[in-house]
CHARMM internal coordinates of N, CA and C (Angstrom, degrees):
IC EDIT
DIST 1 N 1 CA 1.4702
DIST 1 CA 1 C 1.4771
ANGL 1 N 1 CA 1 C 112.89
DIST 1 C 2 N 1.3960
ANGL 1 CA 1 C 2 N 111.77
DIHE 1 N 1 CA 1 C 2 N -42.97
DIST 2 N 2 CA 1.5051
ANGL 1 C 2 N 2 CA 118.32
DIHE 1 CA 1 C 2 N 2 CA -176.77
DIST 2 CA 2 C 1.6178
ANGL 2 N 2 CA 2 C 111.41
DIHE 1 C 2 N 2 CA 2 C -58.83
DIST 2 C 3 N 1.2526
ANGL 2 CA 2 C 3 N 112.91
DIHE 2 N 2 CA 2 C 3 N -41.64
DIST 3 N 3 CA 1.4488
ANGL 2 C 3 N 3 CA 116.84
DIHE 2 CA 2 C 3 N 3 CA -178.50
DIST 3 CA 3 C 1.5406
ANGL 3 N 3 CA 3 C 112.16
DIHE 2 C 3 N 3 CA 3 C -70.96
DIST 3 C 4 N 1.3477
ANGL 3 CA 3 C 4 N 117.75
DIHE 3 N 3 CA 3 C 4 N -35.64
DIST 4 N 4 CA 1.4208
ANGL 3 C 4 N 4 CA 123.52
DIHE 3 CA 3 C 4 N 4 CA 175.05
DIST 4 CA 4 C 1.5098
ANGL 4 N 4 CA 4 C 113.51
DIHE 3 C 4 N 4 CA 4 C -56.61
DIST 4 C 5 N 1.3879
ANGL 4 CA 4 C 5 N 114.15
DIHE 4 N 4 CA 4 C 5 N -50.06
DIST 5 N 5 CA 1.4947
ANGL 4 C 5 N 5 CA 119.86
DIHE 4 CA 4 C 5 N 5 CA 179.97
DIST 5 CA 5 C 1.4976
ANGL 5 N 5 CA 5 C 107.55
DIHE 4 C 5 N 5 CA 5 C -65.31
DIST 5 C 6 N 1.3103
ANGL 5 CA 5 C 6 N 122.03
DIHE 5 N 5 CA 5 C 6 N -39.00
DIST 6 N 6 CA 1.4657
ANGL 5 C 6 N 6 CA 121.75
DIHE 5 CA 5 C 6 N 6 CA -177.80
DIST 6 CA 6 C 1.5048
ANGL 6 N 6 CA 6 C 111.83
DIHE 5 C 6 N 6 CA 6 C -68.76
DIST 6 C 7 N 1.3054
ANGL 6 CA 6 C 7 N 117.76
DIHE 6 N 6 CA 6 C 7 N -39.14
DIST 7 N 7 CA 1.4964
ANGL 6 C 7 N 7 CA 119.58
DIHE 6 CA 6 C 7 N 7 CA 175.36
DIST 7 CA 7 C 1.5385
ANGL 7 N 7 CA 7 C 113.01
DIHE 6 C 7 N 7 CA 7 C -62.85
DIST 7 C 8 N 1.3522
ANGL 7 CA 7 C 8 N 115.78
DIHE 7 N 7 CA 7 C 8 N -41.14
DIST 8 N 8 CA 1.4334
ANGL 7 C 8 N 8 CA 120.73
DIHE 7 CA 7 C 8 N 8 CA 179.22
DIST 8 CA 8 C 1.5190
ANGL 8 N 8 CA 8 C 110.35
DIHE 7 C 8 N 8 CA 8 C -63.29
DIST 8 C 9 N 1.2891
ANGL 8 CA 8 C 9 N 117.60
DIHE 8 N 8 CA 8 C 9 N -46.06
DIST 9 N 9 CA 1.4329
ANGL 8 C 9 N 9 CA 125.78
DIHE 8 CA 8 C 9 N 9 CA -175.56
DIST 9 CA 9 C 1.5411
ANGL 9 N 9 CA 9 C 112.94
DIHE 8 C 9 N 9 CA 9 C -66.64
DIST 9 C 10 N 1.3522
ANGL 9 CA 9 C 10 N 110.15
DIHE 9 N 9 CA 9 C 10 N -40.26
DIST 10 N 10 CA 1.5161
ANGL 9 C 10 N 10 CA 114.94
DIHE 9 CA 9 C 10 N 10 CA -178.86
DIST 10 CA 10 C 1.5084
ANGL 10 N 10 CA 10 C 110.25
DIHE 9 C 10 N 10 CA 10 C -64.79
DIST 10 C 11 N 1.3916
ANGL 10 CA 10 C 11 N 116.63
DIHE 10 N 10 CA 10 C 11 N -36.03
DIST 11 N 11 CA 1.4410
ANGL 10 C 11 N 11 CA 120.22
DIHE 10 CA 10 C 11 N 11 CA -178.07
DIST 11 CA 11 C 1.5832
ANGL 11 N 11 CA 11 C 110.38
DIHE 10 C 11 N 11 CA 11 C -72.65
DIST 11 C 12 N 1.2842
ANGL 11 CA 11 C 12 N 118.92
DIHE 11 N 11 CA 11 C 12 N -11.53
DIST 12 N 12 CA 1.4696
ANGL 11 C 12 N 12 CA 120.28
DIHE 11 CA 11 C 12 N 12 CA -177.72
DIST 12 CA 12 C 1.4927
ANGL 12 N 12 CA 12 C 112.94
DIHE 11 C 12 N 12 CA 12 C -98.61
DIST 12 C 13 N 1.2893
ANGL 12 CA 12 C 13 N 120.96
DIHE 12 N 12 CA 12 C 13 N -30.63
DIST 13 N 13 CA 1.4831
ANGL 12 C 13 N 13 CA 126.26
DIHE 12 CA 12 C 13 N 13 CA -168.79
DIST 13 CA 13 C 1.4728
ANGL 13 N 13 CA 13 C 115.00
DIHE 12 C 13 N 13 CA 13 C -94.28
DIST 13 C 14 N 1.3931
ANGL 13 CA 13 C 14 N 116.78
DIHE 13 N 13 CA 13 C 14 N 163.06
DIST 14 N 14 CA 1.3919
ANGL 13 C 14 N 14 CA 124.30
DIHE 13 CA 13 C 14 N 14 CA -179.37
DIST 14 CA 14 C 1.5157
ANGL 14 N 14 CA 14 C 111.73
DIHE 13 C 14 N 14 CA 14 C -89.65
DIST 14 C 15 N 1.3405
ANGL 14 CA 14 C 15 N 116.12
DIHE 14 N 14 CA 14 C 15 N -22.21
DIST 15 N 15 CA 1.4925
ANGL 14 C 15 N 15 CA 126.47
DIHE 14 CA 14 C 15 N 15 CA -178.90
DIST 15 CA 15 C 1.5194
ANGL 15 N 15 CA 15 C 109.62
DIHE 14 C 15 N 15 CA 15 C -118.85
DIST 15 C 16 N 1.3120
ANGL 15 CA 15 C 16 N 117.86
DIHE 15 N 15 CA 15 C 16 N 70.47
DIST 16 N 16 CA 1.4876
ANGL 15 C 16 N 16 CA 121.06
DIHE 15 CA 15 C 16 N 16 CA 179.03
DIST 16 CA 16 C 1.4925
ANGL 16 N 16 CA 16 C 117.89
DIHE 15 C 16 N 16 CA 16 C -56.41
DIST 16 C 17 N 1.3833
ANGL 16 CA 16 C 17 N 115.18
DIHE 16 N 16 CA 16 C 17 N -27.67
DIST 17 N 17 CA 1.4698
ANGL 16 C 17 N 17 CA 119.70
DIHE 16 CA 16 C 17 N 17 CA 179.99
DIST 17 CA 17 C 1.5174
ANGL 17 N 17 CA 17 C 113.30
DIHE 16 C 17 N 17 CA 17 C -68.78
DIST 17 C 18 N 1.3536
ANGL 17 CA 17 C 18 N 117.59
DIHE 17 N 17 CA 17 C 18 N -17.46
DIST 18 N 18 CA 1.4066
ANGL 17 C 18 N 18 CA 120.48
DIHE 17 CA 17 C 18 N 18 CA 179.52
DIST 18 CA 18 C 1.5836
ANGL 18 N 18 CA 18 C 113.39
DIHE 17 C 18 N 18 CA 18 C -95.41
DIST 18 C 19 N 1.2310
ANGL 18 CA 18 C 19 N 117.33
DIHE 18 N 18 CA 18 C 19 N 3.76
DIST 19 N 19 CA 1.5115
ANGL 18 C 19 N 19 CA 120.42
DIHE 18 CA 18 C 19 N 19 CA 176.72
DIST 19 CA 19 C 1.4863
ANGL 19 N 19 CA 19 C 109.51
DIHE 18 C 19 N 19 CA 19 C -77.90
DIST 19 C 20 N 1.3272
ANGL 19 CA 19 C 20 N 113.43
DIHE 19 N 19 CA 19 C 20 N 124.81
DIST 20 N 20 CA 1.4463
ANGL 19 C 20 N 20 CA 123.27
DIHE 19 CA 19 C 20 N 20 CA 177.84
DIST 20 CA 20 C 1.5228
ANGL 20 N 20 CA 20 C 110.65
DIHE 19 C 20 N 20 CA 20 C -131.49
DIST 20 C 21 N 1.3170
ANGL 20 CA 20 C 21 N 116.86
DIHE 20 N 20 CA 20 C 21 N 129.06
DIST 21 N 21 CA 1.4082
ANGL 20 C 21 N 21 CA 119.88
DIHE 20 CA 20 C 21 N 21 CA 174.82
DIST 21 CA 21 C 1.5534
ANGL 21 N 21 CA 21 C 111.24
DIHE 20 C 21 N 21 CA 21 C -117.68
DIST 21 C 22 N 1.2950
ANGL 21 CA 21 C 22 N 118.22
DIHE 21 N 21 CA 21 C 22 N 117.64
DIST 22 N 22 CA 1.4386
ANGL 21 C 22 N 22 CA 121.05
DIHE 21 CA 21 C 22 N 22 CA 175.83
DIST 22 CA 22 C 1.5091
ANGL 22 N 22 CA 22 C 110.77
DIHE 21 C 22 N 22 CA 22 C -104.65
DIST 22 C 23 N 1.3491
ANGL 22 CA 22 C 23 N 114.13
DIHE 22 N 22 CA 22 C 23 N 153.18
DIST 23 N 23 CA 1.4990
ANGL 22 C 23 N 23 CA 120.66
DIHE 22 CA 22 C 23 N 23 CA -174.14
DIST 23 CA 23 C 1.5151
ANGL 23 N 23 CA 23 C 110.14
DIHE 22 C 23 N 23 CA 23 C -123.82
DIST 23 C 24 N 1.3116
ANGL 23 CA 23 C 24 N 117.95
DIHE 23 N 23 CA 23 C 24 N 129.50
DIST 24 N 24 CA 1.4809
ANGL 23 C 24 N 24 CA 124.25
DIHE 23 CA 23 C 24 N 24 CA 176.24
DIST 24 CA 24 C 1.5385
ANGL 24 N 24 CA 24 C 101.56
DIHE 23 C 24 N 24 CA 24 C -124.58
DIST 24 C 25 N 1.3443
ANGL 24 CA 24 C 25 N 112.42
DIHE 24 N 24 CA 24 C 25 N 143.89
DIST 25 N 25 CA 1.4730
ANGL 24 C 25 N 25 CA 118.71
DIHE 24 CA 24 C 25 N 25 CA 176.16
DIST 25 CA 25 C 1.4942
ANGL 25 N 25 CA 25 C 110.79
DIHE 24 C 25 N 25 CA 25 C -124.73
DIST 25 C 26 N 1.3379
ANGL 25 CA 25 C 26 N 115.47
DIHE 25 N 25 CA 25 C 26 N 129.42
DIST 26 N 26 CA 1.4091
ANGL 25 C 26 N 26 CA 121.05
DIHE 25 CA 25 C 26 N 26 CA 173.90
DIST 26 CA 26 C 1.5348
ANGL 26 N 26 CA 26 C 110.36
DIHE 25 C 26 N 26 CA 26 C -107.13
DIST 26 C 27 N 1.3256
ANGL 26 CA 26 C 27 N 115.83
DIHE 26 N 26 CA 26 C 27 N -168.69
DIST 27 N 27 CA 1.4765
ANGL 26 C 27 N 27 CA 120.42
DIHE 26 CA 26 C 27 N 27 CA 178.57
DIST 27 CA 27 C 1.5003
ANGL 27 N 27 CA 27 C 112.78
DIHE 26 C 27 N 27 CA 27 C -58.84
DIST 27 C 28 N 1.3146
ANGL 27 CA 27 C 28 N 116.34
DIHE 27 N 27 CA 27 C 28 N -46.24
DIST 28 N 28 CA 1.5027
ANGL 27 C 28 N 28 CA 120.69
DIHE 27 CA 27 C 28 N 28 CA -169.88
DIST 28 CA 28 C 1.5475
ANGL 28 N 28 CA 28 C 112.77
DIHE 27 C 28 N 28 CA 28 C -120.26
DIST 28 C 29 N 1.2690
ANGL 28 CA 28 C 29 N 118.79
DIHE 28 N 28 CA 28 C 29 N -1.22
DIST 29 N 29 CA 1.5515
ANGL 28 C 29 N 29 CA 123.14
DIHE 28 CA 28 C 29 N 29 CA -177.15
DIST 29 CA 29 C 1.5091
ANGL 29 N 29 CA 29 C 113.23
DIHE 28 C 29 N 29 CA 29 C -145.98
DIST 29 C 30 N 1.3340
ANGL 29 CA 29 C 30 N 107.39
DIHE 29 N 29 CA 29 C 30 N 156.92
DIST 30 N 30 CA 1.4401
ANGL 29 C 30 N 30 CA 120.16
DIHE 29 CA 29 C 30 N 30 CA 172.72
DIST 30 CA 30 C 1.4568
ANGL 30 N 30 CA 30 C 110.75
DIHE 29 C 30 N 30 CA 30 C -112.73
DIST 30 C 31 N 1.3048
ANGL 30 CA 30 C 31 N 122.30
DIHE 30 N 30 CA 30 C 31 N 122.69
DIST 31 N 31 CA 1.4787
ANGL 30 C 31 N 31 CA 127.16
DIHE 30 CA 30 C 31 N 31 CA -175.16
DIST 31 CA 31 C 1.4412
ANGL 31 N 31 CA 31 C 107.81
DIHE 30 C 31 N 31 CA 31 C -109.65
DIST 31 C 32 N 1.3003
ANGL 31 CA 31 C 32 N 116.07
DIHE 31 N 31 CA 31 C 32 N 119.53
DIST 32 N 32 CA 1.4451
ANGL 31 C 32 N 32 CA 125.89
DIHE 31 CA 31 C 32 N 32 CA 176.78
DIST 32 CA 32 C 1.4784
ANGL 32 N 32 CA 32 C 113.35
DIHE 31 C 32 N 32 CA 32 C -107.78
DIST 32 C 33 N 1.3391
ANGL 32 CA 32 C 33 N 118.71
DIHE 32 N 32 CA 32 C 33 N 113.26
DIST 33 N 33 CA 1.4645
ANGL 32 C 33 N 33 CA 122.68
DIHE 32 CA 32 C 33 N 33 CA -175.83
DIST 33 CA 33 C 1.5095
ANGL 33 N 33 CA 33 C 106.73
DIHE 32 C 33 N 33 CA 33 C -100.13
DIST 33 C 34 N 1.3364
ANGL 33 CA 33 C 34 N 112.84
DIHE 33 N 33 CA 33 C 34 N 125.38
DIST 34 N 34 CA 1.4638
ANGL 33 C 34 N 34 CA 122.07
DIHE 33 CA 33 C 34 N 34 CA 176.71
DIST 34 CA 34 C 1.4643
ANGL 34 N 34 CA 34 C 110.60
DIHE 33 C 34 N 34 CA 34 C -101.57
DIST 34 C 35 N 1.4033
ANGL 34 CA 34 C 35 N 113.30
DIHE 34 N 34 CA 34 C 35 N 126.72
DIST 35 N 35 CA 1.4312
ANGL 34 C 35 N 35 CA 115.01
DIHE 34 CA 34 C 35 N 35 CA 177.86
DIST 35 CA 35 C 1.5836
ANGL 35 N 35 CA 35 C 106.24
DIHE 34 C 35 N 35 CA 35 C -121.97
DIST 35 C 36 N 1.3757
ANGL 35 CA 35 C 36 N 115.88
DIHE 35 N 35 CA 35 C 36 N 133.86
DIST 36 N 36 CA 1.3860
ANGL 35 C 36 N 36 CA 120.63
DIHE 35 CA 35 C 36 N 36 CA 179.92
DIST 36 CA 36 C 1.5148
ANGL 36 N 36 CA 36 C 112.61
DIHE 35 C 36 N 36 CA 36 C -132.25
DIST 36 C 37 N 1.3423
ANGL 36 CA 36 C 37 N 119.91
DIHE 36 N 36 CA 36 C 37 N 168.51
DIST 37 N 37 CA 1.5010
ANGL 36 C 37 N 37 CA 114.69
DIHE 36 CA 36 C 37 N 37 CA 175.24
DIST 37 CA 37 C 1.5423
ANGL 37 N 37 CA 37 C 111.04
DIHE 36 C 37 N 37 CA 37 C -64.00
DIST 37 C 38 N 1.2816
ANGL 37 CA 37 C 38 N 114.92
DIHE 37 N 37 CA 37 C 38 N 149.58
DIST 38 N 38 CA 1.4787
ANGL 37 C 38 N 38 CA 118.39
DIHE 37 CA 37 C 38 N 38 CA 178.65
DIST 38 CA 38 C 1.5043
ANGL 38 N 38 CA 38 C 115.62
DIHE 37 C 38 N 38 CA 38 C -48.82
DIST 38 C 39 N 1.3673
ANGL 38 CA 38 C 39 N 117.19
DIHE 38 N 38 CA 38 C 39 N -45.37
DIST 39 N 39 CA 1.4673
ANGL 38 C 39 N 39 CA 117.25
DIHE 38 CA 38 C 39 N 39 CA 179.61
DIST 39 CA 39 C 1.5316
ANGL 39 N 39 CA 39 C 114.60
DIHE 38 C 39 N 39 CA 39 C -69.58
DIST 39 C 40 N 1.2964
ANGL 39 CA 39 C 40 N 119.91
DIHE 39 N 39 CA 39 C 40 N -13.23
DIST 40 N 40 CA 1.4297
ANGL 39 C 40 N 40 CA 120.65
DIHE 39 CA 39 C 40 N 40 CA 179.61
DIST 40 CA 40 C 1.5986
ANGL 40 N 40 CA 40 C 113.65
DIHE 39 C 40 N 40 CA 40 C -98.42
DIST 40 C 41 N 1.3707
ANGL 40 CA 40 C 41 N 112.87
DIHE 40 N 40 CA 40 C 41 N 2.32
DIST 41 N 41 CA 1.4583
ANGL 40 C 41 N 41 CA 118.58
DIHE 40 CA 40 C 41 N 41 CA -177.67
DIST 41 CA 41 C 1.5510
ANGL 41 N 41 CA 41 C 112.31
DIHE 40 C 41 N 41 CA 41 C -60.72
DIST 41 C 42 N 1.3108
ANGL 41 CA 41 C 42 N 115.23
DIHE 41 N 41 CA 41 C 42 N -40.25
DIST 42 N 42 CA 1.4472
ANGL 41 C 42 N 42 CA 119.43
DIHE 41 CA 41 C 42 N 42 CA 178.89
DIST 42 CA 42 C 1.4981
ANGL 42 N 42 CA 42 C 114.17
DIHE 41 C 42 N 42 CA 42 C -65.07
DIST 42 C 43 N 1.3808
ANGL 42 CA 42 C 43 N 115.89
DIHE 42 N 42 CA 42 C 43 N -31.83
DIST 43 N 43 CA 1.4472
ANGL 42 C 43 N 43 CA 117.07
DIHE 42 CA 42 C 43 N 43 CA -178.20
DIST 43 CA 43 C 1.5566
ANGL 43 N 43 CA 43 C 110.63
DIHE 42 C 43 N 43 CA 43 C -76.76
DIST 43 C 44 N 1.2732
ANGL 43 CA 43 C 44 N 119.10
DIHE 43 N 43 CA 43 C 44 N -25.53
DIST 44 N 44 CA 1.4242
ANGL 43 C 44 N 44 CA 123.55
DIHE 43 CA 43 C 44 N 44 CA 179.48
DIST 44 CA 44 C 1.5428
ANGL 44 N 44 CA 44 C 109.09
DIHE 43 C 44 N 44 CA 44 C -81.29
DIST 44 C 45 N 1.2477
ANGL 44 CA 44 C 45 N 117.02
DIHE 44 N 44 CA 44 C 45 N -33.69
DIST 45 N 45 CA 1.5911
ANGL 44 C 45 N 45 CA 119.74
DIHE 44 CA 44 C 45 N 45 CA 179.63
DIST 45 CA 45 C 1.4616
ANGL 45 N 45 CA 45 C 110.24
DIHE 44 C 45 N 45 CA 45 C -85.98
DIST 45 C 46 N 1.2791
ANGL 45 CA 45 C 46 N 122.46
DIHE 45 N 45 CA 45 C 46 N -40.98
DIST 46 N 46 CA 1.4157
ANGL 45 C 46 N 46 CA 124.57
DIHE 45 CA 45 C 46 N 46 CA 178.47
DIST 46 CA 46 C 1.5057
ANGL 46 N 46 CA 46 C 111.72
DIHE 45 C 46 N 46 CA 46 C 77.12
DIST 46 C 47 N 1.4106
ANGL 46 CA 46 C 47 N 116.22
DIHE 46 N 46 CA 46 C 47 N 171.37
DIST 47 N 47 CA 1.3491
ANGL 46 C 47 N 47 CA 120.76
DIHE 46 CA 46 C 47 N 47 CA -179.39
DIST 47 CA 47 C 1.5374
ANGL 47 N 47 CA 47 C 112.10
DIHE 46 C 47 N 47 CA 47 C -66.02
DIST 47 C 48 N 1.2878
ANGL 47 CA 47 C 48 N 117.45
DIHE 47 N 47 CA 47 C 48 N 124.80
DIST 48 N 48 CA 1.5355
ANGL 47 C 48 N 48 CA 123.65
DIHE 47 CA 47 C 48 N 48 CA -175.36
DIST 48 CA 48 C 1.4623
ANGL 48 N 48 CA 48 C 111.89
DIHE 47 C 48 N 48 CA 48 C 54.70
DIST 48 C 49 N 1.3188
ANGL 48 CA 48 C 49 N 119.93
DIHE 48 N 48 CA 48 C 49 N 30.30
DIST 49 N 49 CA 1.4350
ANGL 48 C 49 N 49 CA 125.11
DIHE 48 CA 48 C 49 N 49 CA 178.34
DIST 49 CA 49 C 1.4164
ANGL 49 N 49 CA 49 C 119.38
DIHE 48 C 49 N 49 CA 49 C 69.64
DIST 49 C 50 N 1.4213
ANGL 49 CA 49 C 50 N 117.16
DIHE 49 N 49 CA 49 C 50 N 21.31
DIST 50 N 50 CA 1.4651
ANGL 49 C 50 N 50 CA 117.56
DIHE 49 CA 49 C 50 N 50 CA -174.19
DIST 50 CA 50 C 1.5085
ANGL 50 N 50 CA 50 C 111.23
DIHE 49 C 50 N 50 CA 50 C -70.28
DIST 50 C 51 N 1.3270
ANGL 50 CA 50 C 51 N 118.19
DIHE 50 N 50 CA 50 C 51 N -36.69
DIST 51 N 51 CA 1.5033
ANGL 50 C 51 N 51 CA 116.32
DIHE 50 CA 50 C 51 N 51 CA -177.70
DIST 51 CA 51 C 1.5496
ANGL 51 N 51 CA 51 C 110.09
DIHE 50 C 51 N 51 CA 51 C -69.91
DIST 51 C 52 N 1.3331
ANGL 51 CA 51 C 52 N 119.03
DIHE 51 N 51 CA 51 C 52 N -38.65
DIST 52 N 52 CA 1.3789
ANGL 51 C 52 N 52 CA 120.80
DIHE 51 CA 51 C 52 N 52 CA 179.79
DIST 52 CA 52 C 1.5701
ANGL 52 N 52 CA 52 C 111.83
DIHE 51 C 52 N 52 CA 52 C -69.64
DIST 52 C 53 N 1.3127
ANGL 52 CA 52 C 53 N 118.59
DIHE 52 N 52 CA 52 C 53 N -34.84
DIST 53 N 53 CA 1.4328
ANGL 52 C 53 N 53 CA 121.28
DIHE 52 CA 52 C 53 N 53 CA 173.06
DIST 53 CA 53 C 1.5215
ANGL 53 N 53 CA 53 C 113.92
DIHE 52 C 53 N 53 CA 53 C -64.51
DIST 53 C 54 N 1.3212
ANGL 53 CA 53 C 54 N 115.86
DIHE 53 N 53 CA 53 C 54 N -38.56
DIST 54 N 54 CA 1.4393
ANGL 53 C 54 N 54 CA 122.38
DIHE 53 CA 53 C 54 N 54 CA 179.88
DIST 54 CA 54 C 1.5278
ANGL 54 N 54 CA 54 C 109.31
DIHE 53 C 54 N 54 CA 54 C -68.05
DIST 54 C 55 N 1.3336
ANGL 54 CA 54 C 55 N 117.99
DIHE 54 N 54 CA 54 C 55 N -40.38
DIST 55 N 55 CA 1.4193
ANGL 54 C 55 N 55 CA 122.03
DIHE 54 CA 54 C 55 N 55 CA 176.70
DIST 55 CA 55 C 1.4954
ANGL 55 N 55 CA 55 C 113.34
DIHE 54 C 55 N 55 CA 55 C -63.05
DIST 55 C 56 N 1.3710
ANGL 55 CA 55 C 56 N 115.08
DIHE 55 N 55 CA 55 C 56 N -41.77
DIST 56 N 56 CA 1.4666
ANGL 55 C 56 N 56 CA 119.66
DIHE 55 CA 55 C 56 N 56 CA 178.26
DIST 56 CA 56 C 1.5147
ANGL 56 N 56 CA 56 C 109.07
DIHE 55 C 56 N 56 CA 56 C -65.89
DIST 56 C 57 N 1.3363
ANGL 56 CA 56 C 57 N 117.65
DIHE 56 N 56 CA 56 C 57 N -37.43
DIST 57 N 57 CA 1.4846
ANGL 56 C 57 N 57 CA 119.40
DIHE 56 CA 56 C 57 N 57 CA 179.15
DIST 57 CA 57 C 1.5198
ANGL 57 N 57 CA 57 C 113.91
DIHE 56 C 57 N 57 CA 57 C -63.51
DIST 57 C 58 N 1.4044
ANGL 57 CA 57 C 58 N 111.31
DIHE 57 N 57 CA 57 C 58 N -42.67
DIST 58 N 58 CA 1.5258
ANGL 57 C 58 N 58 CA 113.50
DIHE 57 CA 57 C 58 N 58 CA 177.62
DIST 58 CA 58 C 1.5209
ANGL 58 N 58 CA 58 C 111.19
DIHE 57 C 58 N 58 CA 58 C -65.82
DIST 58 C 59 N 1.2309
ANGL 58 CA 58 C 59 N 119.34
DIHE 58 N 58 CA 58 C 59 N -41.02
DIST 59 N 59 CA 1.5035
ANGL 58 C 59 N 59 CA 120.52
DIHE 58 CA 58 C 59 N 59 CA -179.95
DIST 59 CA 59 C 1.4682
ANGL 59 N 59 CA 59 C 113.64
DIHE 58 C 59 N 59 CA 59 C -66.97
DIST 59 C 60 N 1.4064
ANGL 59 CA 59 C 60 N 115.61
DIHE 59 N 59 CA 59 C 60 N -32.80
DIST 60 N 60 CA 1.4792
ANGL 59 C 60 N 60 CA 118.00
DIHE 59 CA 59 C 60 N 60 CA 178.33
DIST 60 CA 60 C 1.4881
ANGL 60 N 60 CA 60 C 108.76
DIHE 59 C 60 N 60 CA 60 C -71.20
DIST 60 C 61 N 1.3566
ANGL 60 CA 60 C 61 N 118.43
DIHE 60 N 60 CA 60 C 61 N -39.54
DIST 61 N 61 CA 1.5010
ANGL 60 C 61 N 61 CA 123.78
DIHE 60 CA 60 C 61 N 61 CA 178.29
DIST 61 CA 61 C 1.5021
ANGL 61 N 61 CA 61 C 108.88
DIHE 60 C 61 N 61 CA 61 C -60.96
DIST 61 C 62 N 1.3313
ANGL 61 CA 61 C 62 N 119.35
DIHE 61 N 61 CA 61 C 62 N -44.64
DIST 62 N 62 CA 1.4403
ANGL 61 C 62 N 62 CA 121.97
DIHE 61 CA 61 C 62 N 62 CA -178.43
DIST 62 CA 62 C 1.6085
ANGL 62 N 62 CA 62 C 112.83
DIHE 61 C 62 N 62 CA 62 C -70.01
DIST 62 C 63 N 1.3668
ANGL 62 CA 62 C 63 N 113.23
DIHE 62 N 62 CA 62 C 63 N -24.49
DIST 63 N 63 CA 1.4731
ANGL 62 C 63 N 63 CA 115.44
DIHE 62 CA 62 C 63 N 63 CA 178.85
DIST 63 CA 63 C 1.4927
ANGL 63 N 63 CA 63 C 111.12
DIHE 62 C 63 N 63 CA 63 C -96.16
DIST 63 C 64 N 1.2858
ANGL 63 CA 63 C 64 N 122.00
DIHE 63 N 63 CA 63 C 64 N 7.15
DIST 64 N 64 CA 1.5043
ANGL 63 C 64 N 64 CA 123.13
DIHE 63 CA 63 C 64 N 64 CA -176.17
DIST 64 CA 64 C 1.5104
ANGL 64 N 64 CA 64 C 113.99
DIHE 63 C 64 N 64 CA 64 C -59.09
DIST 64 C 65 N 1.2855
ANGL 64 CA 64 C 65 N 118.26
DIHE 64 N 64 CA 64 C 65 N -27.41
DIST 65 N 65 CA 1.4625
ANGL 64 C 65 N 65 CA 121.69
DIHE 64 CA 64 C 65 N 65 CA -177.53
DIST 65 CA 65 C 1.4836
ANGL 65 N 65 CA 65 C 111.22
DIHE 64 C 65 N 65 CA 65 C -76.37
DIST 65 C 66 N 1.2732
ANGL 65 CA 65 C 66 N 117.62
DIHE 65 N 65 CA 65 C 66 N -25.64
DIST 66 N 66 CA 1.4187
ANGL 65 C 66 N 66 CA 124.87
DIHE 65 CA 65 C 66 N 66 CA -176.97
DIST 66 CA 66 C 1.5599
ANGL 66 N 66 CA 66 C 113.60
DIHE 65 C 66 N 66 CA 66 C -82.32
DIST 66 C 67 N 1.2520
ANGL 66 CA 66 C 67 N 118.35
DIHE 66 N 66 CA 66 C 67 N 153.15
DIST 67 N 67 CA 1.4974
ANGL 66 C 67 N 67 CA 122.18
DIHE 66 CA 66 C 67 N 67 CA -178.35
DIST 67 CA 67 C 1.4920
ANGL 67 N 67 CA 67 C 112.17
DIHE 66 C 67 N 67 CA 67 C -77.47
DIST 67 C 68 N 1.2843
ANGL 67 CA 67 C 68 N 119.47
DIHE 67 N 67 CA 67 C 68 N -17.18
DIST 68 N 68 CA 1.4845
ANGL 67 C 68 N 68 CA 121.81
DIHE 67 CA 67 C 68 N 68 CA -174.10
DIST 68 CA 68 C 1.5409
ANGL 68 N 68 CA 68 C 111.69
DIHE 67 C 68 N 68 CA 68 C -93.00
DIST 68 C 69 N 1.2691
ANGL 68 CA 68 C 69 N 116.58
DIHE 68 N 68 CA 68 C 69 N 152.73
DIST 69 N 69 CA 1.5140
ANGL 68 C 69 N 69 CA 125.42
DIHE 68 CA 68 C 69 N 69 CA 173.49
DIST 69 CA 69 C 1.4833
ANGL 69 N 69 CA 69 C 106.18
DIHE 68 C 69 N 69 CA 69 C -84.22
DIST 69 C 70 N 1.3041
ANGL 69 CA 69 C 70 N 113.40
DIHE 69 N 69 CA 69 C 70 N 137.50
DIST 70 N 70 CA 1.5537
ANGL 69 C 70 N 70 CA 117.01
DIHE 69 CA 69 C 70 N 70 CA 178.92
DIST 70 CA 70 C 1.5659
ANGL 70 N 70 CA 70 C 107.40
DIHE 69 C 70 N 70 CA 70 C -111.81
DIST 70 C 71 N 1.2542
ANGL 70 CA 70 C 71 N 114.89
DIHE 70 N 70 CA 70 C 71 N 128.51
DIST 71 N 71 CA 1.4911
ANGL 70 C 71 N 71 CA 120.81
DIHE 70 CA 70 C 71 N 71 CA -178.02
DIST 71 CA 71 C 1.5363
ANGL 71 N 71 CA 71 C 105.85
DIHE 70 C 71 N 71 CA 71 C -115.45
DIST 71 C 72 N 1.3108
ANGL 71 CA 71 C 72 N 118.30
DIHE 71 N 71 CA 71 C 72 N 128.25
DIST 72 N 72 CA 1.4403
ANGL 71 C 72 N 72 CA 124.17
DIHE 71 CA 71 C 72 N 72 CA 172.59
DIST 72 CA 72 C 1.5547
ANGL 72 N 72 CA 72 C 106.66
DIHE 71 C 72 N 72 CA 72 C -101.50
DIST 72 C 73 N 1.3170
ANGL 72 CA 72 C 73 N 114.61
DIHE 72 N 72 CA 72 C 73 N 122.36
DIST 73 N 73 CA 1.4670
ANGL 72 C 73 N 73 CA 120.58
DIHE 72 CA 72 C 73 N 73 CA -176.81
DIST 73 CA 73 C 1.5597
ANGL 73 N 73 CA 73 C 103.30
DIHE 72 C 73 N 73 CA 73 C -118.27
DIST 73 C 74 N 1.2875
ANGL 73 CA 73 C 74 N 116.69
DIHE 73 N 73 CA 73 C 74 N 124.24
DIST 74 N 74 CA 1.5004
ANGL 73 C 74 N 74 CA 120.60
DIHE 73 CA 73 C 74 N 74 CA 172.75
DIST 74 CA 74 C 1.3965
ANGL 74 N 74 CA 74 C 106.47
DIHE 73 C 74 N 74 CA 74 C -93.82
DIST 74 C 75 N 1.4352
ANGL 74 CA 74 C 75 N 120.01
DIHE 74 N 74 CA 74 C 75 N 112.43
DIST 75 N 75 CA 1.4123
ANGL 74 C 75 N 75 CA 122.73
DIHE 74 CA 74 C 75 N 75 CA 179.37
DIST 75 CA 75 C 1.5069
ANGL 75 N 75 CA 75 C 110.51
DIHE 74 C 75 N 75 CA 75 C -104.35
DIST 75 C 76 N 1.3127
ANGL 75 CA 75 C 76 N 113.05
DIHE 75 N 75 CA 75 C 76 N 160.23
DIST 76 N 76 CA 1.4910
ANGL 75 C 76 N 76 CA 122.52
DIHE 75 CA 75 C 76 N 76 CA -175.85
DIST 76 CA 76 C 1.5414
ANGL 76 N 76 CA 76 C 106.91
DIHE 75 C 76 N 76 CA 76 C -99.90
END
COOR INIT
IC SEED 1 N 1 CA 1 C
IC BUILD
């Protein structure tokens, strides 16, 4: 999942070298934190959050076979 989020984010931003995805695991969920350059934040979120929502949908579909819930968090 971590690699999927990173590939999607790198394709969207102007500074791909600053894309970092960290992974935290809890009892029932997997939390993926996406960090990008401040000037790329708008490109990852999109108008009215459409890009972020689409990214979360793709990750959720990819993780549907697992028992854990996957959360994509876009951090500043």
